[in-house]
Steps between C-alpha positions, in 0.01 A plus 500: 500500500368768725192543280425129527548516879253782525246296296545186711466709822144574384401167331660255751275589802186442291607157388627426849156559638358259241757243618404559861134419419605189315727367779249583772234300318717205400626461860152521642550833680208635296213261464378457150149555621589861588612596149145592378473734801832672406385530136172654617677758710732597217235504225206655679670727750871579465544496118154651450592786732831552323328510157231738627769737635705487176189518277386814681838663443549391137401758229214363298690569176752232592233236500389573144827448323360338185836399338607333825170309531502392140864383517451299816166350380624400150824358638309301760249353243777410263699328772188308628429378149864384437532341838178302467595381150855403583451341838235243405606139476377151601512602865383853481154561370331831408397573856847452655651690207268788564591532862865462414456788260343708781811422716719613211330842470334586832771672705502505876430875487277508808684311772853561377511757216349784694740501800802404296452764220410766758830435675696510176320781311284685747138587471534596131461127428153477663291618207664255255461208744132593538442489125677162463306359796172591331609340177614181670169478692246592235671367185776244553339303778152475338661419161698211644201363688287523189768306307498239782128450440534429124489129576282320755640249748421227248719666240205611281471860374260716695215687339526875426244573768705302761811699401316830530369403839850400609638843380221686687584301820873580455425869463273496799774334713744769386250774582476375862873534559540745793823644352309636205226650711765657731666663206165630363399630841836670543487666164146626552588629845799682361288663235248620757546779745432271793737455787533230762550562874862474606443183715352321195801593279735381775317166504533474122870586527555227761328241283698620200830473679412139595424400140860448375646273768185296550443465130853378429489258797164369374648436157758276660241324707279436193805360304568264795138393521495423129809291540355305787163438332645399168376146427751432222808657347470625145785454252756784490422554134133566577557797734857640488459636143181687604675659800780611266237645263370708786842629607656556153254489214234714663726797562668447160155513328418818689842647388430411128146627527623833638741525208216436253283758673782751485529438121131552455522839678377394844817511708517418874706730713813345647354473852187315385712274272713394795212442734287287263799279416567445867128416559528234222821367657330424830430134585164335443209600723458261797122480469510328159558161661189548719296587188633193326401280795153649508445430133637150513829564315838364592571735793825316576647597171386859536643508857830380355494780234441759777771353723768495230411848380508639857835333592669606173361852503726599781778477247320583183299794639802653673696453177227669299510798746874517443476471120237779493723728700259556786673663799297438811687755705382772259129418550 
């Protein structure tokens, strides 16, 4: 019981901040029009500063963990494929299935995972989070958007050239993500012999310290905005199973993949094993609904997946931390 209380003492404040953002937006204390500004601050300033700081302090060897990258990539591709195939029905076409698959695999590592796992496991989790962020951005997201372009809006298959163009655009969009460039800049800075003036570092530290609370509050605001803007309600069977896939099947697939890798002679150390499972157990990334809306998919369904996975993850993620035997007080 004491172990569980120590876990909840860490996880509860994070989810409470998400709830604060949700309530503030639903009650009109935070105008919906201000949410893009909050997201811009988090993405381009606070979170980017945090990733630069951690990237500069992370040994380069941690970012080239090939077994880790292969495990996370293969598991993600398998889960995308299975989710697309199993979720299609008379209401869900290939485009909606593709964005549902993205929500089933793309963890909220940026806005939620970084502060939460840092609080639970300390800075030793940073290198692994960075690796998974790269894979989600340059593999999972472009793959799902490419699948979404397999059919045109008229339902006809697209040509190979159109699919290649869509893939290039997806990769270009991923390459423009400021989080990736912040990581790269931090790693390169750490490898160099350069130093920054103390006032500059203090500015980076201030922005980094603001990342966690503002990012979590913004997640709640985005969830509330999605609920307000939803034009129709999807059937429970069209989104709840995908949310459960994110919270249960994704970490289970990582677990099984790690066991296979161990049998093939590529074992993960216990610490890496724990961290990557917890990353997979995070709720769906909040920006997937915005991508779905931009590409003309059913953003209401995607928003429902994100909402359910975020609400349930307070219980499922905390339970996963307990099952894995993580002791926050020891980190």
